[in-house]
N, C-alpha and C positions, 0 to 999 in steps of 0.2 A: 560586200559578200563575195564578189568575184575574186578579189585578191585573197580572201580567206581560203577559197577553194584552190587557188593556185598554190598557196603555201602548203595546204594539206596534201595535194597531189605530189608536189615536189618532195616533201618530206617522206611520204610513203613510197615513192618510186626510187629516190636516191639514197635515202637513209640519212641525209644531212639535216641537222637540227635547224629549223628556221624560226620556230615560235619562241624559243628560249635563247636569246642572244643574237639571233639573226635580225636583219632589218631590210626594209624596202628602200632601195637606193633611188629608184625612180619608178613612177607609174603614170601613164597617160591614158586617158579615156577618149576614144575617137568617136564612138557612136553608141547610143543606148541599146541595150538588149531587151527584148520583149519577154514577158512571162511565157514560159513554155518553149521558147526558142532554143534550138539545139546549138550548143557552143562547142568549139574545138579548142583545146589548149595544146600549144607546141612550146617546148622549151629546150634550151641547150645549156650545158654546163661548160663554162669557159676554163681556160688554163689556170686562172687565179681562183677557181672554185665559185665565182659568182655565176648567177643563172639569169639568162635573158629569156623572157617569155612573151608570147603573143596569144591573144584570144580572138577567135574568128567565129562569125556566123555566116555560113556559106562563103562567099568571097569578100565579105565585109569585115574589116578590122574593127573589133570592139575595144580592145585595150592592149597595151604593151608595157613592158617595164623590165627592171632589173632587181634581183634579190641578192643579198649577201648572207651566206650561212653563218651560224655561230662560229666563233673562233675556237679551234681545238686547243685545249689546255693539257698540259702534262701533269701527271700525278707524281712524278719523281722529284 
């Protein structure tokens, strides 16, 4: 569920398609999140259009990973 929220937030913030043609290139979970715990998502778009993300609860890292957006295709 956390990765789904990351993908939805990245798509709505950047406009890059992640659910159709994009993929998770890496995801690592460091610590469990408790129900109702407030989580913070930080992400950066790299020069190659991939996206690095981290999820934190206070100062504790919950998860981190990389996403690759869908490849853009030409209609010409």
